[in-house]
DRENPA-3360 file (N, C-alpha, C; in nm, 2 decimals, always signed):
BEGIN
1 = MTASKMDR = +0.09/-0.10/+0.03/-0.02/+0.00/+0.00/+0.09/+0.15/-0.02 ~ +0.03/+0.19/-0.06/+0.14/+0.36/-0.10/+0.05/+0.49/+0.02 ~ +0.15/+0.51/+0.03/+0.14/+0.61/+0.13/-0.03/+0.72/+0.10 ~ -0.02/+0.75/-0.02/-0.12/+0.83/-0.16/-0.28/+0.80/-0.16 ~ -0.26/+0.63/-0.10/-0.44/+0.56/-0.05/-0.46/+0.60/+0.08 ~ -0.39/+0.64/+0.17/-0.43/+0.67/+0.28/-0.46/+0.84/+0.27 ~ -0.56/+0.87/+0.25/-0.63/+1.02/+0.22/-0.73/+1.08/+0.31 ~ -0.77/+1.03/+0.45/-0.84/+1.11/+0.54/-0.75/+1.05/+0.67;
9 = KAQFHRRT = -0.82/+1.17/+0.75/-0.74/+1.20/+0.86/-0.79/+1.12/+0.95 ~ -0.73/+1.07/+1.04/-0.86/+0.99/+1.17/-0.80/+1.03/+1.31 ~ -0.91/+1.03/+1.40/-0.86/+1.08/+1.49/-0.90/+0.98/+1.64 ~ -0.84/+0.93/+1.72/-0.88/+0.87/+1.86/-0.90/+0.95/+1.95 ~ -0.99/+0.87/+2.00/-1.07/+0.93/+2.14/-1.07/+0.81/+2.26 ~ -1.05/+0.80/+2.36/-1.02/+0.73/+2.45/-1.14/+0.79/+2.56 ~ -1.16/+0.69/+2.66/-1.30/+0.76/+2.72/-1.21/+0.79/+2.85 ~ -1.27/+0.88/+2.92/-1.23/+0.91/+3.03/-1.37/+0.93/+3.14;
17 = LIDDGFGM = -1.32/+0.94/+3.26/-1.42/+0.93/+3.36/-1.39/+1.10/+3.43 ~ -1.47/+1.21/+3.42/-1.50/+1.34/+3.51/-1.57/+1.35/+3.53 ~ -1.53/+1.43/+3.70/-1.67/+1.47/+3.84/-1.73/+1.54/+3.77 ~ -1.87/+1.52/+3.73/-1.93/+1.64/+3.71/-2.01/+1.78/+3.80 ~ -2.04/+1.67/+3.91/-1.99/+1.77/+4.02/-2.13/+1.71/+4.11 ~ -2.17/+1.57/+4.02/-2.25/+1.51/+4.08/-2.22/+1.39/+4.10 ~ -2.13/+1.33/+4.02/-2.09/+1.21/+4.01/-1.99/+1.21/+3.91 ~ -1.94/+1.08/+3.85/-1.83/+1.05/+3.78/-1.96/+0.99/+3.64;
25 = VESWAPHG = -1.88/+1.11/+3.54/-1.97/+1.09/+3.42/-1.85/+1.03/+3.29 ~ -1.89/+0.97/+3.22/-1.79/+0.93/+3.08/-1.77/+1.08/+2.97 ~ -1.69/+1.08/+2.94/-1.62/+1.18/+2.82/-1.55/+1.07/+2.71 ~ -1.57/+1.19/+2.61/-1.45/+1.10/+2.50/-1.34/+1.20/+2.51 ~ -1.23/+1.19/+2.50/-1.17/+1.28/+2.44/-1.02/+1.24/+2.36 ~ -0.95/+1.35/+2.28/-0.86/+1.30/+2.19/-0.73/+1.25/+2.28 ~ -0.70/+1.15/+2.17/-0.58/+1.06/+2.24/-0.47/+1.07/+2.07 ~ -0.40/+1.11/+2.16/-0.27/+1.17/+2.03/-0.29/+1.22/+1.93;
33 = QPVWALRA = -0.22/+1.20/+1.84/-0.25/+1.33/+1.74/-0.34/+1.18/+1.59 ~ -0.37/+1.31/+1.49/-0.43/+1.26/+1.42/-0.34/+1.15/+1.35 ~ -0.38/+1.08/+1.28/-0.32/+0.99/+1.22/-0.37/+0.99/+1.03 ~ -0.32/+0.97/+0.93/-0.37/+0.93/+0.80/-0.40/+0.78/+0.79 ~ -0.52/+0.78/+0.71/-0.60/+0.65/+0.74/-0.67/+0.61/+0.55 ~ -0.70/+0.49/+0.56/-0.75/+0.46/+0.45/-0.86/+0.38/+0.50 ~ -1.03/+0.44/+0.43/-1.11/+0.39/+0.51/-1.19/+0.35/+0.42 ~ -1.20/+0.19/+0.45/-1.34/+0.15/+0.33/-1.41/+0.07/+0.41;
41 = DISDGERW = -1.58/+0.12/+0.35/-1.67/+0.09/+0.43/-1.68/-0.08/+0.37 ~ -1.74/-0.14/+0.45/-1.80/-0.29/+0.47/-1.93/-0.30/+0.37 ~ -1.91/-0.40/+0.25/-2.01/-0.43/+0.13/-2.14/-0.50/+0.26 ~ -2.27/-0.48/+0.21/-2.37/-0.47/+0.23/-2.39/-0.66/+0.25 ~ -2.32/-0.72/+0.15/-2.34/-0.87/+0.18/-2.26/-0.89/+0.26 ~ -2.19/-0.85/+0.28/-2.08/-0.91/+0.38/-2.15/-0.88/+0.50 ~ -2.22/-0.76/+0.54/-2.30/-0.77/+0.68/-2.38/-0.84/+0.66 ~ -2.47/-0.86/+0.62/-2.57/-0.99/+0.55/-2.56/-1.13/+0.62;
49 = RAGEVAAH = -2.46/-1.17/+0.52/-2.37/-1.30/+0.57/-2.31/-1.28/+0.73 ~ -2.32/-1.15/+0.83/-2.29/-1.19/+0.93/-2.38/-1.18/+1.04 ~ -2.49/-1.16/+0.95/-2.61/-1.10/+1.05/-2.67/-0.98/+1.12 ~ -2.60/-0.89/+1.09/-2.65/-0.77/+1.14/-2.77/-0.73/+1.07 ~ -2.88/-0.66/+1.16/-2.97/-0.63/+1.13/-3.00/-0.45/+1.15 ~ -2.92/-0.40/+1.23/-2.94/-0.24/+1.29/-2.88/-0.16/+1.19 ~ -2.93/-0.03/+1.18/-2.92/+0.03/+1.07/-2.76/+0.11/+1.11 ~ -2.62/+0.07/+1.07/-2.53/+0.13/+1.12/-2.44/+0.07/+0.98;
57 = VTSRFQVR = -2.30/+0.18/+1.00/-2.20/+0.17/+0.88/-2.13/+0.05/+0.99 ~ -2.03/-0.02/+0.91/-1.92/-0.06/+0.94/-1.79/-0.07/+0.84 ~ -1.70/-0.02/+0.87/-1.58/+0.01/+0.81/-1.46/-0.03/+0.84 ~ -1.36/-0.08/+0.75/-1.24/-0.07/+0.78/-1.15/+0.01/+0.77 ~ -1.09/+0.08/+0.87/-0.96/+0.14/+0.85/-0.86/+0.08/+0.85 ~ -0.74/+0.11/+0.75/-0.60/+0.08/+0.79/-0.51/+0.19/+0.82 ~ -0.45/+0.18/+0.91/-0.33/+0.33/+0.92/-0.16/+0.22/+0.96 ~ -0.09/+0.32/+0.95/+0.06/+0.29/+0.96/+0.09/+0.28/+1.14;
65 = STEFTRGI = +0.18/+0.14/+1.15/+0.15/+0.03/+1.29/+0.27/+0.13/+1.30 ~ +0.25/+0.20/+1.40/+0.35/+0.25/+1.52/+0.32/+0.23/+1.66 ~ +0.40/+0.25/+1.76/+0.39/+0.22/+1.86/+0.27/+0.27/+1.92 ~ +0.21/+0.40/+1.86/+0.09/+0.45/+1.91/-0.04/+0.37/+1.85 ~ +0.00/+0.38/+1.69/-0.10/+0.27/+1.69/-0.16/+0.13/+1.73 ~ -0.09/+0.10/+1.76/-0.02/-0.03/+1.80/-0.09/-0.05/+1.97 ~ -0.10/+0.06/+2.01/-0.18/+0.04/+2.16/-0.36/+0.11/+2.18 ~ -0.41/+0.09/+2.01/-0.54/+0.13/+2.01/-0.60/+0.03/+2.02;
73 = DPRDRIEC = -0.72/-0.03/+2.11/-0.78/-0.10/+2.11/-0.98/-0.06/+2.14 ~ -1.06/-0.18/+2.12/-1.18/-0.19/+2.13/-1.23/-0.11/+2.26 ~ -1.15/-0.04/+2.31/-1.20/+0.05/+2.44/-1.22/+0.16/+2.34 ~ -1.15/+0.25/+2.25/-1.13/+0.36/+2.20/-1.24/+0.36/+2.10 ~ -1.26/+0.49/+2.08/-1.31/+0.51/+1.94/-1.22/+0.60/+1.78 ~ -1.26/+0.59/+1.71/-1.21/+0.65/+1.60/-1.29/+0.78/+1.50 ~ -1.26/+0.84/+1.46/-1.31/+0.95/+1.44/-1.26/+0.99/+1.33 ~ -1.33/+1.04/+1.20/-1.30/+1.03/+1.06/-1.43/+1.12/+0.98;
81 = EGESFNIV = -1.40/+1.27/+0.95/-1.46/+1.30/+0.88/-1.57/+1.32/+0.95 ~ -1.59/+1.35/+1.04/-1.68/+1.39/+1.15/-1.79/+1.32/+1.17 ~ -1.75/+1.19/+1.15/-1.81/+1.07/+1.24/-1.73/+1.02/+1.33 ~ -1.83/+0.93/+1.41/-1.72/+0.88/+1.50/-1.80/+0.73/+1.51 ~ -1.68/+0.62/+1.48/-1.69/+0.48/+1.51/-1.67/+0.45/+1.64 ~ -1.70/+0.36/+1.66/-1.68/+0.23/+1.79/-1.60/+0.13/+1.73 ~ -1.45/+0.14/+1.76/-1.39/+0.04/+1.73/-1.42/-0.14/+1.83 ~ -1.44/-0.22/+1.72/-1.47/-0.33/+1.73/-1.40/-0.43/+1.70;
89 = GVKQAAGR = -1.28/-0.39/+1.65/-1.13/-0.49/+1.63/-1.04/-0.40/+1.58 ~ -0.94/-0.46/+1.61/-0.79/-0.44/+1.55/-0.68/-0.53/+1.59 ~ -0.62/-0.57/+1.43/-0.54/-0.65/+1.40/-0.41/-0.59/+1.28 ~ -0.36/-0.71/+1.31/-0.20/-0.65/+1.26/-0.26/-0.67/+1.06 ~ -0.20/-0.62/+0.96/-0.29/-0.61/+0.86/-0.20/-0.66/+0.72 ~ -0.04/-0.60/+0.73/+0.04/-0.64/+0.66/+0.13/-0.66/+0.75 ~ +0.23/-0.70/+0.63/+0.37/-0.81/+0.71/+0.37/-0.76/+0.86 ~ +0.50/-0.79/+0.90/+0.53/-0.79/+1.06/+0.55/-0.60/+1.09;
97 = RQLIEITA = +0.42/-0.55/+1.18/+0.48/-0.41/+1.18/+0.45/-0.29/+1.05 ~ +0.38/-0.37/+0.94/+0.33/-0.22/+0.86/+0.20/-0.17/+0.87 ~ +0.13/-0.22/+0.90/-0.01/-0.19/+0.90/-0.08/-0.21/+1.02 ~ -0.22/-0.15/+1.05/-0.29/-0.21/+1.16/-0.41/-0.16/+1.07 ~ -0.52/-0.29/+1.10/-0.68/-0.27/+1.02/-0.73/-0.22/+1.16 ~ -0.83/-0.16/+1.13/-0.87/-0.10/+1.26/-1.08/-0.12/+1.20 ~ -1.13/-0.24/+1.25/-1.29/-0.23/+1.22/-1.36/-0.16/+1.36 ~ -1.46/-0.12/+1.27/-1.50/+0.04/+1.41/-1.66/+0.04/+1.26;
105 = SRRTDQ = -1.79/+0.07/+1.39/-1.89/+0.08/+1.30/-1.96/+0.22/+1.36 ~ -2.07/+0.28/+1.33/-2.18/+0.40/+1.36/-2.27/+0.37/+1.36 ~ -2.39/+0.43/+1.42/-2.54/+0.39/+1.41/-2.54/+0.50/+1.32 ~ -2.66/+0.49/+1.21/-2.71/+0.59/+1.10/-2.88/+0.62/+1.17 ~ -2.90/+0.54/+1.28/-3.05/+0.58/+1.29/-3.08/+0.65/+1.42 ~ -2.99/+0.74/+1.49/-3.03/+0.81/+1.58/-3.00/+0.96/+1.51;
% end
């Protein structure tokens, strides 16, 4: 894969707990610097075979493997082009420590 294919900026977010004066509430804050990513939406046929019926979009993001991106996991979120995705899977995508593939989804019916 060439760098020119990674044409979108993606920002990771990490969940934090903050005290709102009444108790601890969940908040999401930017985690690290934005990274270049390749985004590919999963086809409807692939989603159908997986038995998914909710109104949402599932996408795969590929980012360069760095110490930072290897630390991303399903507890984090990814934001790309103003859309926030919940991460459902992270795996090594190409040769040893070259690319990380992140599978993420977002609801479209809310």
